C-alpha positions in Angstrom: 124.3 153.9 117.5 120.9 152.8 117.8 120.9 151.0 114.1 118.2 148.3 114.0 118.8 145.4 111.3 115.5 145.6 109.4 114.0 141.9 109.1 114.6 139.9 105.6 113.3 137.1 104.1 115.3 134.7 105.7 114.3 136.1 109.3 110.8 135.7 108.3 111.4 131.9 107.7 113.2 131.4 110.7 110.3 132.7 112.7 108.1 130.8 110.8 109.9 127.7 111.9 109.3 128.7 115.7 105.8 129.2 114.9 105.5 125.6 113.1 107.2 124.3 116.4 104.3 125.8 118.4 101.8 124.4 116.1 100.5 127.7 115.3 99.5 127.6 111.5 97.5 130.8 111.6 100.6 132.6 112.8 102.8 131.1 110.3 100.3 132.3 107.5 100.1 135.5 109.2 104.0 136.0 108.6 103.7 134.9 104.6 100.6 137.5 104.3 103.1 140.2 105.9 105.8 139.6 103.4 103.5 139.5 100.7 102.3 143.0 101.6 106.0 144.2 102.4 106.0 146.0 99.1 108.9 143.9 98.2 111.0 144.5 101.2 110.8 141.1 102.3 109.4 139.0 99.6 108.5 135.3 100.5 110.5 132.6 98.5 109.8 129.2 97.7 110.8 128.2 101.1 108.1 130.5 102.7 105.3 129.1 100.8 106.5 125.6 101.7 106.5 126.3 105.4 102.8 127.5 105.4 102.0 124.5 103.3 103.6 122.3 105.8 102.3 123.9 109.0 98.5 123.3 107.7 99.5 119.8 106.9 100.9 119.5 110.2 97.7 120.9 111.6 95.7 118.6 109.9 97.5 115.6 111.4 98.7 116.9 114.6 96.1 119.8 115.3 94.8 120.1 118.9 91.2 118.2 119.8 89.9 121.6 121.5 90.4 123.7 118.3 87.1 124.9 116.4 88.3 124.3 112.8 86.0 122.1 110.5 87.8 118.7 109.6 89.8 118.7 106.7 89.9 122.6 106.6 93.5 122.6 107.4 94.5 120.6 104.7 92.2 122.7 102.3 94.3 125.8 103.3 97.6 124.0 102.3 96.1 123.2 99.0 95.0 127.2 98.9 98.5 128.1 99.5 100.1 125.5 97.0 97.8 126.9 94.4 98.8 130.6 95.2 102.4 129.2 94.5 101.8 127.5 91.4 100.1 130.8 90.1 102.7 133.2 91.3 105.0 130.7 89.2 102.8 130.6 86.3 102.8 134.5 86.1 106.4 134.6 85.3 108.0 134.7 88.5 111.0 132.6 88.2 111.9 132.6 92.0 109.0 130.9 93.0 108.0 127.4 92.4 106.8 124.3 94.3 109.1 121.2 95.3 107.7 117.9 94.0 107.3 116.7 97.7 104.6 119.4 98.5 102.2 117.6 96.2 103.0 114.2 97.8 102.9 115.8 101.4 99.2 117.1 100.7 97.9 113.7 99.3 99.5 111.8 102.3 97.9 114.1 104.5 94.5 113.5 103.2 95.5 109.7 103.3 96.6 110.2 107.1 93.9 112.8 108.2 91.3 111.9 111.3 88.6 113.4 108.8 87.4 110.9 106.6 85.0 113.4 104.9 84.5 113.7 101.2 86.4 117.4 101.5 89.4 115.5 102.3 89.2 113.4 99.4 88.3 116.3 97.0 91.4 118.1 98.4 93.4 115.1 97.5 91.7 114.8 94.1 92.5 118.4 93.0 96.3 118.0 94.4 96.6 115.0 92.5 95.4 116.9 89.3 97.9 119.9 90.0 100.6 117.3 90.4 100.0 115.5 87.1 99.7 119.3 85.4 102.9 120.2 86.8 106.4 119.9 85.3 107.3 116.9 87.6 106.8 113.3 87.4 104.1 111.9 89.4 105.2 108.7 91.4 103.1 105.8 91.9 103.5 106.2 95.6 100.8 109.2 95.4 98.3 106.6 93.9 98.8 104.1 96.8 97.8 107.5 99.0 95.0 108.1 97.0 93.8 104.4 97.4 93.8 104.9 101.0 91.9 107.9 101.4 89.3 106.5 98.4 89.0 103.1 100.6 88.1 105.1 103.6 85.7 107.7 102.1 84.2 106.4 98.9 85.3 102.6 98.3 82.9 102.3 95.7 85.2 104.4 93.2 88.1 102.2 93.8 87.9 100.5 90.5 87.8 104.0 88.8 91.4 105.0 90.5 92.6 102.1 89.6 91.7 102.5 85.9 93.3 105.8 86.0 96.3 104.2 88.2 96.8 102.0 84.8 96.5 104.5 82.4 99.0 106.6 83.9 101.2 103.6 83.7 101.8 103.8 87.5 100.3 100.7 88.9 102.5 99.1 91.8 102.7 96.3 93.9 101.6 98.3 96.9 98.6 99.5 95.0 97.6 96.1 94.1 98.0 94.5 97.4 96.3 97.0 99.1 93.2 97.1 96.9 93.1 93.4 97.0 93.4 93.3 100.9 90.6 95.6 101.6 88.2 93.5 99.8 86.5 90.4 101.8 88.5 87.3 101.3 85.6 85.6 99.6 85.3 88.4 96.9 89.3 88.5 96.1 89.1 86.0 93.2 86.2 87.8 91.6 87.8 90.9 92.0 91.0 89.8 90.4 89.1 88.3 87.5 86.8 91.2 86.8 89.9 93.8 86.9 92.7 91.7 85.6 90.8 88.9 83.4 90.9 85.2 83.6 93.3 84.1 84.2 94.6 87.5 85.7 97.4 89.2 83.8 98.9 92.7 84.3 99.5 94.6 81.0 102.9 96.0 80.9 101.7 99.6 80.0 100.1 99.5 83.3 103.6 99.6 85.2 105.4 101.5 82.3 106.5 104.3 84.9 107.3 102.2 87.8 110.8 101.0 88.8 110.8 97.2 87.5 111.1 95.9 91.3 107.9 97.6 92.3 105.6 96.3 89.2 103.2 93.6 90.2 103.8 91.7 86.7 107.3 91.2 87.4 106.5 88.2 90.1 104.5 85.5 88.7 103.5 84.3 92.2 102.5 87.8 93.3 98.8 87.4 93.1 98.8 84.0 94.6 100.3 85.0 97.8 97.3 87.3 98.2 94.7 85.2 96.6 95.9 81.5 97.1 92.5 80.2 95.4 93.4 81.8 92.0 
């Protein structure tokens, strides 16, 4: 009689889910801090960290208009907790570690953020670097999202991003099409010749890490569909 079952990790995670539905990322974060301060009684697992990261990304995209957070700050919070998770994994805690989707979630969040700012772009860049340094294989989709935010914030750096994408062998049709279509029509031919040569060609190495059906060089008519006067 009078027995009260103490909360465990799963209990905390369930409450986190409720707070996420309430769009209360601070409360989700507070629950994780409680778990970290529990002296091992309710240690957080990878799912716990994931929920906090997702809560902050969700807040970046769907946060209330009347909140007083700086634009991009919620996304920065999500990166902070991803870094914390990576540090704990690196320190030898074999029970903790991120899923590859978390990196992409933050980068996608930057691309979809209402705040087109240098701070958001820097968060995306830092996340991309962590993704590359992780044990996971980076997908070309991440570069497409990086292109989205770069076009909005710092379009003069698109060519640098293109070079990085090619160097990593992750150039996809989606990246090329988005890059070209963001350029005024009367400049597209010049852009293609500048980046791809004259006549424009795609080096096989540029897409070596991409599935064949996503490689721009596999379709000889691909560029002409976007730039008819090539």
